[in-house]
Every structure is written in structure tokens, then in C-alpha cells.
N, CA, C, O and the ligand as a Tripos MOL2 file, in Angstrom:
@<TRIPOS>MOLECULE
protein
  301   299    76     0     0
PROTEIN
NO_CHARGES

@<TRIPOS>ATOM
      1 N         -14.1430    8.0390  -13.4300 N.3       1 MET1
      2 CA        -13.7160    6.6700  -13.1130 C.3       1 MET1
      3 C         -14.9090    5.8700  -12.5920 C.2       1 MET1
      4 O         -15.5780    6.2850  -11.6460 O.2       1 MET1
      5 N         -15.1620    4.7450  -13.2020 N.am      2 PRO2
      6 CA        -16.3120    3.9310  -12.7810 C.3       2 PRO2
      7 C         -16.0850    3.3350  -11.4050 C.2       2 PRO2
      8 O         -14.9600    3.0250  -11.0140 O.2       2 PRO2
      9 N         -17.1710    3.1850  -10.6930 N.am      3 GLU3
     10 CA        -17.0360    2.5920   -9.3700 C.3       3 GLU3
     11 C         -16.8710    1.0930   -9.4750 C.2       3 GLU3
     12 O         -17.5540    0.4530  -10.2750 O.2       3 GLU3
     13 N         -16.0270    0.5480   -8.7250 N.am      4 LEU4
     14 CA        -15.8000   -0.8910   -8.7440 C.3       4 LEU4
     15 C         -16.4080   -1.5400   -7.5110 C.2       4 LEU4
     16 O         -16.3890   -0.9900   -6.4100 O.2       4 LEU4
     17 N         -16.9350   -2.7040   -7.7350 N.am      5 THR5
     18 CA        -17.3960   -3.4660   -6.5660 C.3       5 THR5
     19 C         -16.1750   -4.1280   -5.9450 C.2       5 THR5
     20 O         -15.1010   -4.1820   -6.5440 O.2       5 THR5
     21 N         -16.3610   -4.6130   -4.7660 N.am      6 ASP6
     22 CA        -15.2430   -5.2720   -4.0930 C.3       6 ASP6
     23 C         -14.7050   -6.4350   -4.9190 C.2       6 ASP6
     24 O         -13.4960   -6.6520   -5.0070 O.2       6 ASP6
     25 N         -15.6460   -7.1850   -5.5290 N.am      7 ALA7
     26 CA        -15.2420   -8.3450   -6.3170 C.3       7 ALA7
     27 C         -14.4110   -7.9130   -7.5250 C.2       7 ALA7
     28 O         -13.4080   -8.5390   -7.8680 O.2       7 ALA7
     29 N         -14.8610   -6.8160   -8.1660 N.am      8 GLN8
     30 CA        -14.1150   -6.3260   -9.3250 C.3       8 GLN8
     31 C         -12.7300   -5.8330   -8.9200 C.2       8 GLN8
     32 O         -11.7330   -6.0630   -9.6050 O.2       8 GLN8
     33 N         -12.7110   -5.1690   -7.8170 N.am      9 LEU9
     34 CA        -11.4380   -4.6550   -7.3060 C.3       9 LEU9
     35 C         -10.4780   -5.8050   -7.0180 C.2       9 LEU9
     36 O          -9.2910   -5.7610   -7.3440 O.2       9 LEU9
     37 N         -11.0370   -6.8230   -6.4010 N.am     10 GLU10
     38 CA        -10.2520   -8.0110   -6.0700 C.3      10 GLU10
     39 C          -9.6430   -8.6140   -7.3300 C.2      10 GLU10
     40 O          -8.4620   -8.9580   -7.3710 O.2      10 GLU10
     41 N         -10.4860   -8.7340   -8.3590 N.am     11 LYS11
     42 CA        -10.0470   -9.3160   -9.6210 C.3      11 LYS11
     43 C          -8.9590   -8.4550  -10.2540 C.2      11 LYS11
     44 O          -7.9590   -8.9570  -10.7670 O.2      11 LYS11
     45 N          -9.1830   -7.1560  -10.2010 N.am     12 LEU12
     46 CA         -8.2170   -6.2260  -10.7710 C.3      12 LEU12
     47 C          -6.8570   -6.3730  -10.0880 C.2      12 LEU12
     48 O          -5.8080   -6.4040  -10.7320 O.2      12 LEU12
     49 N          -6.9200   -6.4610   -8.7720 N.am     13 ILE13
     50 CA         -5.6780   -6.6040   -8.0070 C.3      13 ILE13
     51 C          -4.9540   -7.8700   -8.4150 C.2      13 ILE13
     52 O          -3.7320   -7.8820   -8.5670 O.2      13 ILE13
     53 N          -5.7330   -8.9490   -8.5940 N.am     14 LYS14
     54 CA         -5.1260  -10.2130   -9.0080 C.3      14 LYS14
     55 C          -4.5690  -10.0950  -10.4230 C.2      14 LYS14
     56 O          -3.4870  -10.5980  -10.7240 O.2      14 LYS14
     57 N          -5.3310   -9.4180  -11.2850 N.am     15 ASP15
     58 CA         -4.9290   -9.3080  -12.6890 C.3      15 ASP15
     59 C          -3.5940   -8.5850  -12.8440 C.2      15 ASP15
     60 O          -2.7400   -9.0030  -13.6260 O.2      15 ASP15
     61 N          -3.4250   -7.5130  -12.1020 N.am     16 ILE16
     62 CA         -2.1700   -6.7710  -12.2510 C.3      16 ILE16
     63 C          -1.0730   -7.3300  -11.3640 C.2      16 ILE16
     64 O           0.0440   -6.8130  -11.3220 O.2      16 ILE16
     65 N          -1.4190   -8.4070  -10.6510 N.am     17 GLY17
     66 CA         -0.3800   -9.0820   -9.8670 C.3      17 GLY17
     67 C           0.1260   -8.2570   -8.7130 C.2      17 GLY17
     68 O           1.3040   -8.3060   -8.3590 O.2      17 GLY17
     69 N          -0.7760   -7.5010   -8.1320 N.am     18 LEU18
     70 CA         -0.3610   -6.6930   -6.9960 C.3      18 LEU18
     71 C          -0.0600   -7.6030   -5.8110 C.2      18 LEU18
     72 O          -0.8300   -8.4980   -5.4600 O.2      18 LEU18
     73 N           1.0710   -7.3350   -5.2250 N.am     19 LYS19
     74 CA          1.4190   -8.1480   -4.0610 C.3      19 LYS19
     75 C           1.4220   -7.2740   -2.8220 C.2      19 LYS19
     76 O           1.6260   -6.0620   -2.8900 O.2      19 LYS19
     77 N           1.1990   -7.9000   -1.7200 N.am     20 ARG20
     78 CA          1.2930   -7.1550   -0.4670 C.3      20 ARG20
     79 C           2.7360   -6.7100   -0.2880 C.2      20 ARG20
     80 O           3.6670   -7.4690   -0.5570 O.2      20 ARG20
     81 N           2.9100   -5.4980    0.1580 N.am     21 PRO21
     82 CA          4.2780   -5.0330    0.3450 C.3      21 PRO21
     83 C           5.0160   -5.9180    1.3370 C.2      21 PRO21
     84 O           4.4710   -6.3590    2.3490 O.2      21 PRO21
     85 N           6.2520   -6.1540    1.0110 N.am     22 ARG22
     86 CA          7.0360   -6.9880    1.9120 C.3      22 ARG22
     87 C           7.3440   -6.2100    3.1800 C.2      22 ARG22
     88 O           7.6970   -5.0320    3.1410 O.2      22 ARG22
     89 N           7.2060   -6.8780    4.2660 N.am     23 GLY23
     90 CA          7.3750   -6.2020    5.5480 C.3      23 GLY23
     91 C           8.7920   -5.7710    5.8280 C.2      23 GLY23
     92 O           9.0250   -4.8410    6.6010 O.2      23 GLY23
     93 N           9.7480   -6.4470    5.1980 N.am     24 GLY24
     94 CA         11.1270   -6.1050    5.4960 C.3      24 GLY24
     95 C          11.4950   -6.5200    6.9020 C.2      24 GLY24
     96 O          10.8650   -7.3980    7.4910 O.2      24 GLY24
     97 N          12.5130   -5.8860    7.4280 N.am     25 SER25
     98 CA         13.0290   -6.3160    8.7280 C.3      25 SER25
     99 C          12.0390   -6.0400    9.8460 C.2      25 SER25
    100 O          12.1240   -6.6240   10.9260 O.2      25 SER25
    101 N          11.0990   -5.1420    9.5730 N.am     26 GLU26
    102 CA         10.1840   -4.7650   10.6400 C.3      26 GLU26
    103 C           9.2500   -5.8980   11.0290 C.2      26 GLU26
    104 O           8.7120   -5.9230   12.1350 O.2      26 GLU26
    105 N           9.0660   -6.8260   10.1160 N.am     27 ARG27
    106 CA          8.1170   -7.9090   10.3940 C.3      27 ARG27
    107 C           8.7970   -9.1530   10.9430 C.2      27 ARG27
    108 O           8.1380  -10.0750   11.4250 O.2      27 ARG27
    109 N          10.1190   -9.1660   10.8660 N.am     28 LYS28
    110 CA         10.8100  -10.3340   11.4020 C.3      28 LYS28
    111 C          10.8090  -10.2680   12.9230 C.2      28 LYS28
    112 O          10.8440   -9.1830   13.5040 O.2      28 LYS28
    113 N          10.7710  -11.4040   13.5510 N.am     29 PRO29
    114 CA         10.8760  -11.3830   15.0080 C.3      29 PRO29
    115 C          12.2490  -10.8800   15.4280 C.2      29 PRO29
    116 O          13.2480  -11.1320   14.7530 O.2      29 PRO29
    117 N          12.2870  -10.1830   16.5210 N.am     30 ILE30
    118 CA         13.5520   -9.6200   16.9860 C.3      30 ILE30
    119 C          14.4430  -10.7240   17.5280 C.2      30 ILE30
    120 O          14.0140  -11.5710   18.3120 O.2      30 ILE30
    121 N          15.6820  -10.6910   17.0920 N.am     31 ALA31
    122 CA         16.6490  -11.6650   17.5950 C.3      31 ALA31
    123 C          17.2270  -11.1280   18.8990 C.2      31 ALA31
    124 O          18.3060  -10.5350   18.9220 O.2      31 ALA31
    125 N          16.4920  -11.3480   19.9760 N.am     32 HIS32
    126 CA         16.9020  -10.7840   21.2520 C.3      32 HIS32
    127 C          18.2350  -11.3540   21.7100 C.2      32 HIS32
    128 O          18.5630  -12.5120   21.4540 O.2      32 HIS32
    129 N          18.9810  -10.5160   22.3850 N.am     33 GLY33
    130 CA         20.2560  -10.9660   22.9340 C.3      33 GLY33
    131 C          21.3800  -10.9130   21.9190 C.2      33 GLY33
    132 O          22.4610  -11.4490   22.1630 O.2      33 GLY33
    133 N          21.1380  -10.2660   20.7710 N.am     34 THR34
    134 CA         22.1740  -10.1250   19.7630 C.3      34 THR34
    135 C          22.2590   -8.6640   19.3560 C.2      34 THR34
    136 O          21.3360   -7.8870   19.6020 O.2      34 THR34
    137 N          23.3740   -8.2920   18.7310 N.am     35 TYR35
    138 CA         23.5120   -6.9140   18.2700 C.3      35 TYR35
    139 C          22.4410   -6.6050   17.2310 C.2      35 TYR35
    140 O          21.8820   -5.5090   17.1930 O.2      35 TYR35
    141 N          22.1760   -7.5830   16.4050 N.am     36 ARG36
    142 CA         21.1100   -7.4310   15.3950 C.3      36 ARG36
    143 C          19.7750   -7.1160   16.0580 C.2      36 ARG36
    144 O          19.0210   -6.2570   15.6020 O.2      36 ARG36
    145 N          19.5060   -7.8250   17.1340 N.am     37 GLY37
    146 CA         18.2700   -7.5910   17.8640 C.3      37 GLY37
    147 C          18.2010   -6.1670   18.3820 C.2      37 GLY37
    148 O          17.1530   -5.5230   18.3330 O.2      37 GLY37
    149 N          19.3190   -5.6870   18.8720 N.am     38 ALA38
    150 CA         19.3790   -4.3100   19.3800 C.3      38 ALA38
    151 C          19.0540   -3.3280   18.2640 C.2      38 ALA38
    152 O          18.3000   -2.3760   18.4650 O.2      38 ALA38
    153 N          19.6260   -3.5630   17.0910 N.am     39 ARG39
    154 CA         19.3430   -2.6860   15.9440 C.3      39 ARG39
    155 C          17.8430   -2.7120   15.6160 C.2      39 ARG39
    156 O          17.2440   -1.6940   15.2690 O.2      39 ARG39
    157 N          17.2640   -3.9020   15.7370 N.am     40 GLN40
    158 CA         15.8330   -4.0300   15.4240 C.3      40 GLN40
    159 C          14.9900   -3.2290   16.4100 C.2      40 GLN40
    160 O          13.9790   -2.6290   16.0440 O.2      40 GLN40
    161 N          15.4230   -3.2330   17.6580 N.am     41 HIS41
    162 CA         14.7140   -2.4190   18.6450 C.3      41 HIS41
    163 C          14.8050   -0.9480   18.2440 C.2      41 HIS41
    164 O          13.8020   -0.2350   18.2600 O.2      41 HIS41
    165 N          15.9890   -0.5020   17.8880 N.am     42 TYR42
    166 CA         16.1780    0.8910   17.4840 C.3      42 TYR42
    167 C          15.2930    1.2180   16.2990 C.2      42 TYR42
    168 O          14.6470    2.2640   16.2380 O.2      42 TYR42
    169 N          15.2870    0.2910   15.3650 N.am     43 TYR43
    170 CA         14.5280    0.4970   14.1330 C.3      43 TYR43
    171 C          13.0490    0.6920   14.4290 C.2      43 TYR43
    172 O          12.3690    1.4890   13.7820 O.2      43 TYR43
    173 N          12.5700   -0.0400   15.4040 N.am     44 ARG44
    174 CA         11.1490    0.0700   15.7730 C.3      44 ARG44
    175 C          10.9000    1.1740   16.7870 C.2      44 ARG44
    176 O           9.7750    1.3800   17.2410 O.2      44 ARG44
    177 N          11.9650    1.8760   17.1320 N.am     45 LYS45
    178 CA         11.8440    2.9700   18.1040 C.3      45 LYS45
    179 C          11.2530    2.4920   19.4170 C.2      45 LYS45
    180 O          10.4030    3.1490   20.0190 O.2      45 LYS45
    181 N          11.7240    1.3330   19.8420 N.am     46 GLU46
    182 CA         11.2670    0.8430   21.1330 C.3      46 GLU46
    183 C          12.4790    0.6320   22.0300 C.2      46 GLU46
    184 O          13.5940    0.4480   21.5430 O.2      46 GLU46
    185 N          12.2600    0.6600   23.3310 N.am     47 PRO47
    186 CA         13.3940    0.4890   24.2470 C.3      47 PRO47
    187 C          14.0000   -0.8980   24.1160 C.2      47 PRO47
    188 O          13.3010   -1.8810   23.8680 O.2      47 PRO47
    189 N          15.3000   -0.9560   24.2870 N.am     48 LEU48
    190 CA         15.9720   -2.2490   24.2000 C.3      48 LEU48
    191 C          15.6560   -3.0770   25.4340 C.2      48 LEU48
    192 O          15.5590   -2.5520   26.5430 O.2      48 LEU48
    193 N          15.5000   -4.3620   25.2280 N.am     49 CYS49
    194 CA         15.3260   -5.2350   26.3730 C.3      49 CYS49
    195 C          16.7140   -5.5450   26.9330 C.2      49 CYS49
    196 O          17.7310   -5.2810   26.2910 O.2      49 CYS49
    197 N          16.7370   -6.1000   28.1200 N.am     50 ALA50
    198 CA         18.0150   -6.3110   28.8110 C.3      50 ALA50
    199 C          19.0160   -7.1420   27.9970 C.2      50 ALA50
    200 O          20.1690   -6.7330   27.8600 O.2      50 ALA50
    201 N          18.6120   -8.2870   27.4590 N.am     51 PRO51
    202 CA         19.5800   -9.0880   26.6820 C.3      51 PRO51
    203 C          20.1480   -8.3340   25.4880 C.2      51 PRO51
    204 O          21.3350   -8.4470   25.1800 O.2      51 PRO51
    205 N          19.2890   -7.5600   24.8130 N.am     52 CYS52
    206 CA         19.7450   -6.8120   23.6460 C.3      52 CYS52
    207 C          20.6980   -5.6900   24.0650 C.2      52 CYS52
    208 O          21.6950   -5.4210   23.3930 O.2      52 CYS52
    209 N          20.3750   -5.0490   25.1760 N.am     53 ARG53
    210 CA         21.2310   -3.9720   25.6600 C.3      53 ARG53
    211 C          22.6150   -4.5250   25.9770 C.2      53 ARG53
    212 O          23.6370   -3.9150   25.6610 O.2      53 ARG53
    213 N          22.6210   -5.6910   26.6070 N.am     54 GLN54
    214 CA         23.8910   -6.3160   26.9630 C.3      54 GLN54
    215 C          24.6570   -6.7030   25.6920 C.2      54 GLN54
    216 O          25.8670   -6.5030   25.5910 O.2      54 GLN54
    217 N          23.9250   -7.2550   24.7400 N.am     55 ALA55
    218 CA         24.5610   -7.6960   23.4970 C.3      55 ALA55
    219 C          25.1720   -6.5130   22.7620 C.2      55 ALA55
    220 O          26.2650   -6.6110   22.2030 O.2      55 ALA55
    221 N          24.4580   -5.3990   22.7700 N.am     56 GLU56
    222 CA         24.9820   -4.2260   22.0830 C.3      56 GLU56
    223 C          26.2200   -3.7080   22.7970 C.2      56 GLU56
    224 O          27.1900   -3.3000   22.1600 O.2      56 GLU56
    225 N          26.1790   -3.7270   24.1200 N.am     57 ARG57
    226 CA         27.3290   -3.2580   24.8850 C.3      57 ARG57
    227 C          28.5420   -4.1210   24.5650 C.2      57 ARG57
    228 O          29.6430   -3.6160   24.3430 O.2      57 ARG57
    229 N          28.3160   -5.4410   24.5460 N.am     58 ASP58
    230 CA         29.4060   -6.3610   24.2230 C.3      58 ASP58
    231 C          29.9650   -6.0600   22.8400 C.2      58 ASP58
    232 O          31.1760   -6.0540   22.6220 O.2      58 ASP58
    233 N          29.0500   -5.8110   21.9180 N.am     59 TYR59
    234 CA         29.4520   -5.5500   20.5360 C.3      59 TYR59
    235 C          30.3080   -4.2900   20.4710 C.2      59 TYR59
    236 O          31.3610   -4.2750   19.8330 O.2      59 TYR59
    237 N          29.8470   -3.2380   21.1350 N.am     60 GLN60
    238 CA         30.5930   -1.9720   21.1250 C.3      60 GLN60
    239 C          31.9480   -2.1560   21.7910 C.2      60 GLN60
    240 O          32.9610   -1.6520   21.3070 O.2      60 GLN60
    241 N          31.9610   -2.8810   22.9040 N.am     61 ASN61
    242 CA         33.2270   -3.1230   23.5970 C.3      61 ASN61
    243 C          34.1960   -3.8600   22.6920 C.2      61 ASN61
    244 O          35.3860   -3.5490   22.6420 O.2      61 ASN61
    245 N          33.6740   -4.8290   21.9900 N.am     62 GLU62
    246 CA         34.5150   -5.6330   21.1090 C.3      62 GLU62
    247 C          35.0900   -4.7720   19.9860 C.2      62 GLU62
    248 O          36.2740   -4.8540   19.6570 O.2      62 GLU62
    249 N          34.2320   -3.9570   19.4170 N.am     63 ARG63
    250 CA         34.6880   -3.0620   18.3400 C.3      63 ARG63
    251 C          35.7430   -2.1100   18.8600 C.2      63 ARG63
    252 O          36.7580   -1.8630   18.2090 O.2      63 ARG63
    253 N          35.4870   -1.5790   20.0460 N.am     64 TYR64
    254 CA         36.4150   -0.6240   20.6270 C.3      64 TYR64
    255 C          37.7490   -1.3110   20.9030 C.2      64 TYR64
    256 O          38.8150   -0.7660   20.6200 O.2      64 TYR64
    257 N          37.6680   -2.5260   21.4650 N.am     65 ALA65
    258 CA         38.8810   -3.2730   21.7720 C.3      65 ALA65
    259 C          39.6570   -3.5740   20.4970 C.2      65 ALA65
    260 O          40.8810   -3.4510   20.4620 O.2      65 ALA65
    261 N          38.9430   -3.9650   19.4620 N.am     66 ALA66
    262 CA         39.5880   -4.3030   18.1940 C.3      66 ALA66
    263 C          40.2850   -3.0740   17.6150 C.2      66 ALA66
    264 O          41.3820   -3.1600   17.0630 O.2      66 ALA66
    265 N          39.6190   -1.9320   17.7560 N.am     67 ARG67
    266 CA         40.1750   -0.7050   17.1830 C.3      67 ARG67
    267 C          41.4460   -0.2930   17.9260 C.2      67 ARG67
    268 O          42.4520    0.0540   17.3060 O.2      67 ARG67
    269 N          41.3930   -0.3340   19.2420 N.am     68 THR68
    270 CA         42.5700    0.0780   20.0120 C.3      68 THR68
    271 C          43.7090   -0.9110   19.8190 C.2      68 THR68
    272 O          44.8800   -0.5300   19.8080 O.2      68 THR68
    273 N          43.3580   -2.1910   19.6650 N.am     69 ARG69
    274 CA         44.3860   -3.1870   19.4280 C.3      69 ARG69
    275 C          45.0740   -2.9130   18.0810 C.2      69 ARG69
    276 O          46.2940   -2.9830   17.9380 O.2      69 ARG69
    277 N          44.2170   -2.6000   17.1090 N.am     70 GLN70
    278 CA         44.7220   -2.4040   15.7560 C.3      70 GLN70
    279 C          45.6650   -1.2000   15.6820 C.2      70 GLN70
    280 O          46.7350   -1.2650   15.0750 O.2      70 GLN70
    281 N          45.2430   -0.1050   16.3120 N.am     71 SER71
    282 CA         46.0410    1.1220   16.2220 C.3      71 SER71
    283 C          47.2450    1.0570   17.1300 C.2      71 SER71
    284 O          48.1070    1.9350   17.1010 O.2      71 SER71
    285 N          47.3040    0.0000   17.9460 N.am     72 GLY72
    286 CA         48.4620   -0.1400   18.8170 C.3      72 GLY72
    287 C          48.4740    0.8940   19.9320 C.2      72 GLY72
    288 O          49.5330    1.2710   20.4310 O.2      72 GLY72
    289 N          47.2760    1.3520   20.3200 N.am     73 GLY73
    290 CA         47.2080    2.3220   21.4110 C.3      73 GLY73
    291 C          47.5640    3.7050   20.9230 C.2      73 GLY73
    292 O          48.7250    4.1110   20.9680 O.2      73 GLY73
    293 N          46.5600    4.4310   20.4560 N.am     74 ALA74
    294 CA         46.8050    5.7280   19.8050 C.3      74 ALA74
    295 C          47.0000    6.8560   20.8060 C.2      74 ALA74
    296 O          47.1430    8.0150   20.4180 O.2      74 ALA74
    297 N          47.0070    6.5200   22.1010 N.am     75 ARG75
    298 CA         47.1280    7.6090   23.0580 C.3      75 ARG75
    299 C          48.5380    8.1260   23.2160 C.2      75 ARG75
    300 O          48.7730    9.0480   23.9970 O.2      75 ARG75
    301 ZN         15.4860   -7.4990   22.6320 Zn       76 ZN76
@<TRIPOS>BOND
     1     1     2 1
     2     2     3 1
     3     3     4 2
     4     3     5 am
     5     5     6 1
     6     6     7 1
     7     7     8 2
     8     7     9 am
     9     9    10 1
    10    10    11 1
    11    11    12 2
    12    11    13 am
    13    13    14 1
    14    14    15 1
    15    15    16 2
    16    15    17 am
    17    17    18 1
    18    18    19 1
    19    19    20 2
    20    19    21 am
    21    21    22 1
    22    22    23 1
    23    23    24 2
    24    23    25 am
    25    25    26 1
    26    26    27 1
    27    27    28 2
    28    27    29 am
    29    29    30 1
    30    30    31 1
    31    31    32 2
    32    31    33 am
    33    33    34 1
    34    34    35 1
    35    35    36 2
    36    35    37 am
    37    37    38 1
    38    38    39 1
    39    39    40 2
    40    39    41 am
    41    41    42 1
    42    42    43 1
    43    43    44 2
    44    43    45 am
    45    45    46 1
    46    46    47 1
    47    47    48 2
    48    47    49 am
    49    49    50 1
    50    50    51 1
    51    51    52 2
    52    51    53 am
    53    53    54 1
    54    54    55 1
    55    55    56 2
    56    55    57 am
    57    57    58 1
    58    58    59 1
    59    59    60 2
    60    59    61 am
    61    61    62 1
    62    62    63 1
    63    63    64 2
    64    63    65 am
    65    65    66 1
    66    66    67 1
    67    67    68 2
    68    67    69 am
    69    69    70 1
    70    70    71 1
    71    71    72 2
    72    71    73 am
    73    73    74 1
    74    74    75 1
    75    75    76 2
    76    75    77 am
    77    77    78 1
    78    78    79 1
    79    79    80 2
    80    79    81 am
    81    81    82 1
    82    82    83 1
    83    83    84 2
    84    83    85 am
    85    85    86 1
    86    86    87 1
    87    87    88 2
    88    87    89 am
    89    89    90 1
    90    90    91 1
    91    91    92 2
    92    91    93 am
    93    93    94 1
    94    94    95 1
    95    95    96 2
    96    95    97 am
    97    97    98 1
    98    98    99 1
    99    99   100 2
   100    99   101 am
   101   101   102 1
   102   102   103 1
   103   103   104 2
   104   103   105 am
   105   105   106 1
   106   106   107 1
   107   107   108 2
   108   107   109 am
   109   109   110 1
   110   110   111 1
   111   111   112 2
   112   111   113 am
   113   113   114 1
   114   114   115 1
   115   115   116 2
   116   115   117 am
   117   117   118 1
   118   118   119 1
   119   119   120 2
   120   119   121 am
   121   121   122 1
   122   122   123 1
   123   123   124 2
   124   123   125 am
   125   125   126 1
   126   126   127 1
   127   127   128 2
   128   127   129 am
   129   129   130 1
   130   130   131 1
   131   131   132 2
   132   131   133 am
   133   133   134 1
   134   134   135 1
   135   135   136 2
   136   135   137 am
   137   137   138 1
   138   138   139 1
   139   139   140 2
   140   139   141 am
   141   141   142 1
   142   142   143 1
   143   143   144 2
   144   143   145 am
   145   145   146 1
   146   146   147 1
   147   147   148 2
   148   147   149 am
   149   149   150 1
   150   150   151 1
   151   151   152 2
   152   151   153 am
   153   153   154 1
   154   154   155 1
   155   155   156 2
   156   155   157 am
   157   157   158 1
   158   158   159 1
   159   159   160 2
   160   159   161 am
   161   161   162 1
   162   162   163 1
   163   163   164 2
   164   163   165 am
   165   165   166 1
   166   166   167 1
   167   167   168 2
   168   167   169 am
   169   169   170 1
   170   170   171 1
   171   171   172 2
   172   171   173 am
   173   173   174 1
   174   174   175 1
   175   175   176 2
   176   175   177 am
   177   177   178 1
   178   178   179 1
   179   179   180 2
   180   179   181 am
   181   181   182 1
   182   182   183 1
   183   183   184 2
   184   183   185 am
   185   185   186 1
   186   186   187 1
   187   187   188 2
   188   187   189 am
   189   189   190 1
   190   190   191 1
   191   191   192 2
   192   191   193 am
   193   193   194 1
   194   194   195 1
   195   195   196 2
   196   195   197 am
   197   197   198 1
   198   198   199 1
   199   199   200 2
   200   199   201 am
   201   201   202 1
   202   202   203 1
   203   203   204 2
   204   203   205 am
   205   205   206 1
   206   206   207 1
   207   207   208 2
   208   207   209 am
   209   209   210 1
   210   210   211 1
   211   211   212 2
   212   211   213 am
   213   213   214 1
   214   214   215 1
   215   215   216 2
   216   215   217 am
   217   217   218 1
   218   218   219 1
   219   219   220 2
   220   219   221 am
   221   221   222 1
   222   222   223 1
   223   223   224 2
   224   223   225 am
   225   225   226 1
   226   226   227 1
   227   227   228 2
   228   227   229 am
   229   229   230 1
   230   230   231 1
   231   231   232 2
   232   231   233 am
   233   233   234 1
   234   234   235 1
   235   235   236 2
   236   235   237 am
   237   237   238 1
   238   238   239 1
   239   239   240 2
   240   239   241 am
   241   241   242 1
   242   242   243 1
   243   243   244 2
   244   243   245 am
   245   245   246 1
   246   246   247 1
   247   247   248 2
   248   247   249 am
   249   249   250 1
   250   250   251 1
   251   251   252 2
   252   251   253 am
   253   253   254 1
   254   254   255 1
   255   255   256 2
   256   255   257 am
   257   257   258 1
   258   258   259 1
   259   259   260 2
   260   259   261 am
   261   261   262 1
   262   262   263 1
   263   263   264 2
   264   263   265 am
   265   265   266 1
   266   266   267 1
   267   267   268 2
   268   267   269 am
   269   269   270 1
   270   270   271 1
   271   271   272 2
   272   271   273 am
   273   273   274 1
   274   274   275 1
   275   275   276 2
   276   275   277 am
   277   277   278 1
   278   278   279 1
   279   279   280 2
   280   279   281 am
   281   281   282 1
   282   282   283 1
   283   283   284 2
   284   283   285 am
   285   285   286 1
   286   286   287 1
   287   287   288 2
   288   287   289 am
   289   289   290 1
   290   290   291 1
   291   291   292 2
   292   291   293 am
   293   293   294 1
   294   294   295 1
   295   295   296 2
   296   295   297 am
   297   297   298 1
   298   298   299 1
   299   299   300 2
@<TRIPOS>SUBSTRUCTURE
     1 MET1         2 RESIDUE 1 A MET
     2 PRO2         6 RESIDUE 1 A PRO
     3 GLU3        10 RESIDUE 1 A GLU
     4 LEU4        14 RESIDUE 1 A LEU
     5 THR5        18 RESIDUE 1 A THR
     6 ASP6        22 RESIDUE 1 A ASP
     7 ALA7        26 RESIDUE 1 A ALA
     8 GLN8        30 RESIDUE 1 A GLN
     9 LEU9        34 RESIDUE 1 A LEU
    10 GLU10       38 RESIDUE 1 A GLU
    11 LYS11       42 RESIDUE 1 A LYS
    12 LEU12       46 RESIDUE 1 A LEU
    13 ILE13       50 RESIDUE 1 A ILE
    14 LYS14       54 RESIDUE 1 A LYS
    15 ASP15       58 RESIDUE 1 A ASP
    16 ILE16       62 RESIDUE 1 A ILE
    17 GLY17       66 RESIDUE 1 A GLY
    18 LEU18       70 RESIDUE 1 A LEU
    19 LYS19       74 RESIDUE 1 A LYS
    20 ARG20       78 RESIDUE 1 A ARG
    21 PRO21       82 RESIDUE 1 A PRO
    22 ARG22       86 RESIDUE 1 A ARG
    23 GLY23       90 RESIDUE 1 A GLY
    24 GLY24       94 RESIDUE 1 A GLY
    25 SER25       98 RESIDUE 1 A SER
    26 GLU26      102 RESIDUE 1 A GLU
    27 ARG27      106 RESIDUE 1 A ARG
    28 LYS28      110 RESIDUE 1 A LYS
    29 PRO29      114 RESIDUE 1 A PRO
    30 ILE30      118 RESIDUE 1 A ILE
    31 ALA31      122 RESIDUE 1 A ALA
    32 HIS32      126 RESIDUE 1 A HIS
    33 GLY33      130 RESIDUE 1 A GLY
    34 THR34      134 RESIDUE 1 A THR
    35 TYR35      138 RESIDUE 1 A TYR
    36 ARG36      142 RESIDUE 1 A ARG
    37 GLY37      146 RESIDUE 1 A GLY
    38 ALA38      150 RESIDUE 1 A ALA
    39 ARG39      154 RESIDUE 1 A ARG
    40 GLN40      158 RESIDUE 1 A GLN
    41 HIS41      162 RESIDUE 1 A HIS
    42 TYR42      166 RESIDUE 1 A TYR
    43 TYR43      170 RESIDUE 1 A TYR
    44 ARG44      174 RESIDUE 1 A ARG
    45 LYS45      178 RESIDUE 1 A LYS
    46 GLU46      182 RESIDUE 1 A GLU
    47 PRO47      186 RESIDUE 1 A PRO
    48 LEU48      190 RESIDUE 1 A LEU
    49 CYS49      194 RESIDUE 1 A CYS
    50 ALA50      198 RESIDUE 1 A ALA
    51 PRO51      202 RESIDUE 1 A PRO
    52 CYS52      206 RESIDUE 1 A CYS
    53 ARG53      210 RESIDUE 1 A ARG
    54 GLN54      214 RESIDUE 1 A GLN
    55 ALA55      218 RESIDUE 1 A ALA
    56 GLU56      222 RESIDUE 1 A GLU
    57 ARG57      226 RESIDUE 1 A ARG
    58 ASP58      230 RESIDUE 1 A ASP
    59 TYR59      234 RESIDUE 1 A TYR
    60 GLN60      238 RESIDUE 1 A GLN
    61 ASN61      242 RESIDUE 1 A ASN
    62 GLU62      246 RESIDUE 1 A GLU
    63 ARG63      250 RESIDUE 1 A ARG
    64 TYR64      254 RESIDUE 1 A TYR
    65 ALA65      258 RESIDUE 1 A ALA
    66 ALA66      262 RESIDUE 1 A ALA
    67 ARG67      266 RESIDUE 1 A ARG
    68 THR68      270 RESIDUE 1 A THR
    69 ARG69      274 RESIDUE 1 A ARG
    70 GLN70      278 RESIDUE 1 A GLN
    71 SER71      282 RESIDUE 1 A SER
    72 GLY72      286 RESIDUE 1 A GLY
    73 GLY73      290 RESIDUE 1 A GLY
    74 ALA74      294 RESIDUE 1 A ALA
    75 ARG75      298 RESIDUE 1 A ARG
    76 ZN76       301 GROUP 0 **** ****
């Protein structure tokens, strides 16, 4: 394989239309204070900040409440 100069490499990359990989959710700013934000913290393997922790708790409580309401109290 012939060695390419930086300029040639650059041209080649442009020619084949190589794009930078999309960052996906990891590159978006965290929506702190929301359940989504909490998920983003988890995804990045970092500790949740206080607003996100609270938001997640609220979300779980809501889901739990909805479930128990729906089942009419399964106890
Ligand atoms: Zn947060």
C-alpha cells in the first residue's frame, strides 16, 4: 500500500464522502432535572446530579402509582 501524504489522505476522505461519526445521545447536552437527563447520566456512567435524581424518583413514583392504580391494588 502506497504511503499517502496528509493532503492525499484528506482528499481521499472527501472523495469517498467519509463523515465524522455522529455523536448520538452522548454528545447532546444533558437535560438536567428530567427523567431523560437521568438516563443520560446513566449512559455516560456518571453520578446523577440532584435535579436529575429527583426527576427520576418522581418518574418512578409516577409509574408505580399508575401501575397500582391500574391494577386496582393487587395486594
Ligand atoms: Zn443532571
